[in-house]
C-alpha positions in Angstrom: 91.5 76.6 108.6 93.1 78.2 111.7 93.7 82.0 111.6 97.4 81.8 111.0 97.6 78.4 109.2 99.0 78.7 105.7 100.4 82.1 106.2 104.0 82.9 105.3 106.0 85.1 107.6 104.7 88.7 107.7 107.4 91.4 108.1 106.2 93.9 110.6 106.3 97.6 109.7 108.8 99.0 112.3 107.3 102.5 112.3 104.1 101.1 113.8 105.7 101.3 117.3 106.4 105.0 116.7 102.9 105.6 115.5 101.4 103.9 118.6 103.7 106.0 120.8 102.7 109.2 119.0 99.0 108.5 119.4 99.3 107.3 123.0 101.0 110.6 123.9 98.3 112.5 122.0 95.5 110.9 124.0 97.4 111.3 127.3 97.9 115.0 126.5 94.2 115.4 125.5 92.8 113.7 128.6 95.3 115.5 130.8 93.9 118.8 129.5 90.4 118.3 130.7 89.5 120.8 133.4 92.5 123.0 132.7 92.7 126.2 130.7 93.8 124.3 127.6 90.7 124.3 125.3 89.4 121.0 123.9 87.3 120.8 120.7 85.6 117.7 119.4 85.8 117.8 115.6 84.4 115.7 112.7 87.0 113.7 110.7 86.5 115.9 107.6 86.8 119.2 109.5 89.6 121.8 109.0 91.7 120.9 112.0 94.4 123.4 110.9 92.5 126.3 112.5 92.4 124.4 115.8 96.1 123.6 115.7 96.9 127.3 114.9 94.9 128.4 118.0 96.5 125.8 120.2 93.2 124.0 120.7 93.4 120.3 121.3 91.4 118.4 118.6 89.5 115.3 119.6 87.8 113.0 117.1 84.7 111.1 118.1 84.9 109.1 114.9 88.5 108.0 115.5 87.4 107.0 119.0 84.5 105.0 117.5 87.0 103.2 115.3 89.2 102.4 118.4 86.1 101.1 120.2 85.2 98.9 117.2 88.8 97.6 116.8 88.8 96.8 120.5 85.6 94.8 120.0 83.7 97.1 122.5 81.3 98.5 119.8 78.3 96.4 120.7 78.2 97.2 124.4 78.6 100.9 123.9 76.0 101.0 121.0 73.5 99.2 123.3 73.8 102.0 125.8 72.7 104.6 123.3 70.0 102.3 121.9 68.7 101.9 125.5 68.2 105.6 125.5 66.1 105.5 122.4 68.7 106.0 119.7 67.8 103.8 116.7 70.2 101.0 115.7 69.8 102.3 112.2 71.9 105.3 113.2 75.6 105.5 112.4 77.4 103.2 114.8 80.2 105.8 115.4 77.5 108.1 116.7 75.9 105.3 118.9 79.3 104.2 120.3 80.4 107.7 121.2 77.1 108.7 122.7 77.3 105.5 124.8 80.9 106.3 125.7 80.1 109.9 126.7 77.5 108.7 129.1 79.4 105.7 130.6 83.1 106.8 130.1 83.5 103.5 128.4 85.9 102.4 125.7 89.6 101.4 125.5 90.8 104.7 127.0 88.0 105.4 129.4 86.1 107.8 127.2 87.1 111.1 125.7 87.9 114.3 127.5 85.0 116.7 128.0 84.9 119.2 125.1 84.8 123.0 125.6 83.1 123.4 122.2 82.4 121.4 119.0 83.3 121.8 115.3 81.1 120.0 113.0 81.7 119.9 109.2 79.0 118.2 107.2 81.2 117.3 104.2 81.1 113.6 105.3 77.4 113.1 106.0 74.2 114.8 107.4 74.2 112.6 110.5 77.1 114.4 112.0 75.1 117.6 112.4 72.4 115.9 114.5 75.0 113.8 116.3 76.9 116.9 117.3 73.8 118.8 118.2 73.0 116.0 120.7 76.5 116.2 122.1 76.2 120.0 122.4 73.0 119.6 124.4 74.5 116.8 126.6 77.7 118.7 127.4 76.0 122.2 127.3 78.8 123.6 125.1 78.6 125.7 121.9 78.9 124.2 118.4 80.2 125.6 115.1 78.7 124.1 112.0 80.7 124.4 108.8 78.4 123.8 105.8 79.9 122.5 102.6 77.8 122.5 99.4 77.5 119.1 97.7 79.6 118.8 94.6 77.7 117.3 91.7 80.1 117.7 88.7 81.6 121.2 88.8 83.4 123.2 91.4 81.8 126.6 91.5 83.6 129.7 92.7 80.6 130.9 94.7 80.7 127.6 96.7 84.3 128.1 97.4 83.7 131.6 98.6 80.8 130.4 100.7 83.1 128.0 102.6 85.9 130.5 102.7 83.7 133.0 104.5 82.8 130.3 107.0 86.5 129.7 107.7 86.7 133.4 108.7 83.6 132.9 110.8 85.3 129.9 112.5 88.2 132.1 113.3 85.9 134.6 115.1 84.2 131.6 116.9 87.6 130.3 118.1 88.7 133.8 119.3 85.5 134.2 121.2 85.6 130.8 122.9 89.4 130.7 123.6 89.9 134.3 124.5 92.9 134.2 122.1 93.8 136.3 119.0 94.2 134.4 115.7 97.7 134.8 114.3 98.0 134.7 110.5 101.7 134.0 110.9 101.0 131.0 113.1 98.3 129.8 110.7 100.7 130.0 107.7 103.2 127.9 109.7 100.5 125.3 110.5 99.3 125.3 106.8 102.8 124.7 105.6 103.2 121.7 108.0 99.8 120.4 106.9 100.8 120.6 103.2 104.1 118.8 104.0 102.4 116.1 106.0 99.7 115.5 103.4 102.3 115.3 100.6 104.3 112.7 102.6 101.1 110.7 103.3 100.4 110.7 99.6 103.9 109.4 98.9 103.5 106.7 101.5 100.3 105.5 99.8 101.9 105.8 96.3 104.5 103.1 97.3 101.8 100.5 96.9 102.0 101.1 93.1 105.1 98.9 93.2 104.7 95.2 92.7 104.9 93.6 95.1 103.4 96.3 97.3 105.3 97.1 100.6 102.0 97.8 102.4 98.3 97.0 102.2 95.2 99.2 102.8 94.9 97.4 106.2 98.3 98.9 107.0 97.1 102.3 105.7 94.0 102.1 107.9 96.3 101.9 110.9 98.9 104.4 109.9 96.3 107.1 108.8 95.7 108.1 112.4 98.3 110.9 112.6 97.3 112.6 109.3 93.7 112.7 110.5 94.2 113.7 114.1 97.3 115.9 114.1 97.6 117.3 110.6 99.6 120.6 110.7 102.0 119.5 113.4 105.8 118.8 113.1 105.3 115.4 114.8 103.2 114.3 111.8 105.8 115.4 109.3 108.5 113.6 111.2 106.4 110.4 111.4 105.5 110.2 107.8 109.1 110.9 106.7 110.0 107.8 108.8 107.2 105.7 107.4 108.0 106.7 103.8 111.7 105.9 104.3 110.8 102.5 105.6 108.4 101.8 102.6 111.2 102.7 100.2 113.6 100.5 102.0 111.1 97.6 101.8 110.8 98.2 98.0 114.5 98.1 97.6 114.9 94.9 99.7 111.9 93.2 98.0 109.9 93.0 101.2 106.2 92.6 100.3 103.2 93.1 102.5 101.7 89.9 101.1 104.2 87.2 100.4 103.9 85.8 96.9 101.5 88.6 95.9 99.5 87.4 92.9 96.3 89.6 92.8 95.8 93.3 93.6 92.5 94.8 94.7 91.0 98.2 95.7 88.9 98.5 98.9 85.9 100.9 98.9 84.4 102.3 102.1 85.4 102.5 105.8 87.2 99.4 107.3 85.4 96.7 109.2 87.4 97.7 112.3 86.7 94.6 114.5 87.6 92.2 111.6 90.7 93.9 110.2 93.2 91.3 111.3 91.1 88.3 110.1 90.4 90.0 106.8 94.0 90.9 106.3 95.0 87.3 106.9 92.2 86.0 104.7 93.4 87.9 101.7 97.1 87.2 102.4 96.4 83.4 102.5 95.0 83.8 99.0 98.0 85.8 97.8 95.9 88.9 97.4 97.0 92.4 98.3 94.5 95.3 98.9 96.8 97.9 97.5 94.7 101.1 97.8 91.3 102.3 99.0 88.9 105.2 98.8 89.1 105.9 102.5 92.6 106.8 103.4 93.0 108.8 100.2 90.3 111.2 101.5 93.1 112.8 103.6 95.4 113.1 100.6 93.9 116.5 99.9 95.4 119.4 97.9 96.2 122.6 99.8 98.2 125.3 98.1 100.5 127.2 100.4 100.3 130.4 98.4 96.6 130.7 99.3 95.8 128.2 102.1 92.4 129.7 103.0 90.9 129.4 99.5 92.5 126.0 98.8 91.3 124.6 102.1 87.8 125.8 101.3 88.1 123.9 98.0 89.7 120.8 99.5 87.3 120.4 102.4 84.3 120.8 100.0 85.7 118.1 97.6 86.0 115.4 100.2 85.1 111.9 98.7 81.8 111.7 100.6 80.7 115.1 99.5 80.8 114.4 95.7 78.4 112.8 93.2 78.5 109.1 92.1 80.0 110.3 88.8 82.9 111.9 90.5 83.3 108.9 92.8 83.4 106.7 89.7 86.3 108.8 88.2 88.3 108.5 91.4 87.7 104.8 91.7 88.7 104.3 88.1 91.8 106.2 88.6 92.8 104.0 91.6 92.1 100.8 89.6 94.3 102.0 86.8 97.1 103.6 88.9 97.6 100.6 91.1 97.1 98.0 88.4 94.2 96.4 90.3 92.6 93.1 89.3 89.3 94.1 90.9 87.5 95.9 93.6 86.1 94.9 97.0 83.2 97.1 98.3 82.1 97.1 101.9 78.4 97.8 101.9 78.5 99.6 105.3 75.1 99.5 107.1 76.2 102.5 109.2 77.5 104.9 106.5 74.7 105.6 104.0 76.5 108.3 102.0 79.4 105.9 101.4 77.2 102.8 100.6 74.3 104.1 98.7 75.1 103.8 95.0 77.7 101.1 95.4 75.8 98.6 93.2 75.7 101.3 90.5 79.4 102.0 91.0 80.2 98.3 90.8 78.3 97.9 87.5 80.0 101.0 86.1 83.5 99.8 87.0 82.9 96.4 85.5 81.4 97.8 82.3 84.2 100.3 81.8 87.2 98.1 82.8 86.0 94.5 82.7 87.3 94.1 86.3 85.0 92.2 88.8 83.6 93.7 91.9 82.8 92.0 95.2 80.3 93.6 97.6 80.3 92.3 101.2 77.8 93.4 103.8 78.8 94.5 107.3 79.1 97.5 109.7 82.2 99.4 110.5 82.0 98.9 114.3 78.8 97.0 115.1 79.7 93.3 114.8 76.0 92.2 115.2 75.5 92.6 111.5 78.6 90.6 110.4 78.8 87.0 109.3 82.5 85.9 109.2 81.8 82.5 107.6 79.7 84.1 104.8 82.3 86.8 104.1 85.1 84.3 104.0 83.3 82.0 101.6 82.4 85.0 99.3 86.0 86.4 99.4 87.6 83.0 98.6 85.1 82.4 95.7 85.8 85.9 94.3 89.6 85.4 94.4 89.2 82.0 92.7 87.4 83.8 89.9 90.1 86.3 89.2 
């Protein structure tokens, strides 16, 4: 069947144009700052960006850039550059793509602007530490490592205090490398904007509880860019107000993301960036809506404005990839229940071991507890050499027929 054959008209989300404009301006601003007195910091996706925003440091995300390269189908050529230098193809493809891009200035935006320093938070995986150490050597810039203790079942006060003290150490690091003084008043302002933006993002995701859903997780994967990249800015608050308003209007008007929605599923793991459009159409052709996921909800964190420093220490420690399989199971169950899902689709992601290890156990636990079926598909988030489109299509269609 041709890609668009059998599809009913899809009603475009109007706010997408504003999001693209916002992100385009961000990258133009970031690249324009290279070589000026405006500091640039490369930061991991789970890092506390609010401190950078408060110090007027431009945050740049290699992982976001890796996703862009993957979605632009440039992942393989950039990964091969890193592999040619001796980096194993078993490493995270985000790391390989960005190392390749740093060397060649390749990618859809001609590479990222050179960093003045790096902020690495290991709450998403252990790979980021070695990846960022390699970047620090290559660019000859300092790196700050924020170490977050793994959460097994209980959140301990001493772990929160440990991370909270590191936040204060980060402040000292930023003051040293920017030559600027940290302002508590400015930080409070950024924290308030971060809280507001996060709450709006949560409310956007919550609209998928309605049947039919006004958006899919594929839409959420696209519209998550501002909350990851520019959290703590007024532009993000303004954007998610717009997006939330449009979602509520779509609900009132009965506009569904998947025409004739029949089945509702949860997605687990990072998107398959180079295959997003085809996968979205595949599920839509089969009247199936991916209504929620474990990935975009990772940025729906809880920060309390009365004590932002302590609550940030808690929030950044409790990121989805920094918790045990038991806690992951609780969150996955909550999504299945809350969004009235008929099953779960798990992306067994060759690149992301912390996300993928344990998925077969999780799948069994979900089915045993809820009776809902789980489909596991094998791929890589940006390296298309590991993906079989025909095999995935056949497995998805067979799974939906079984619902």
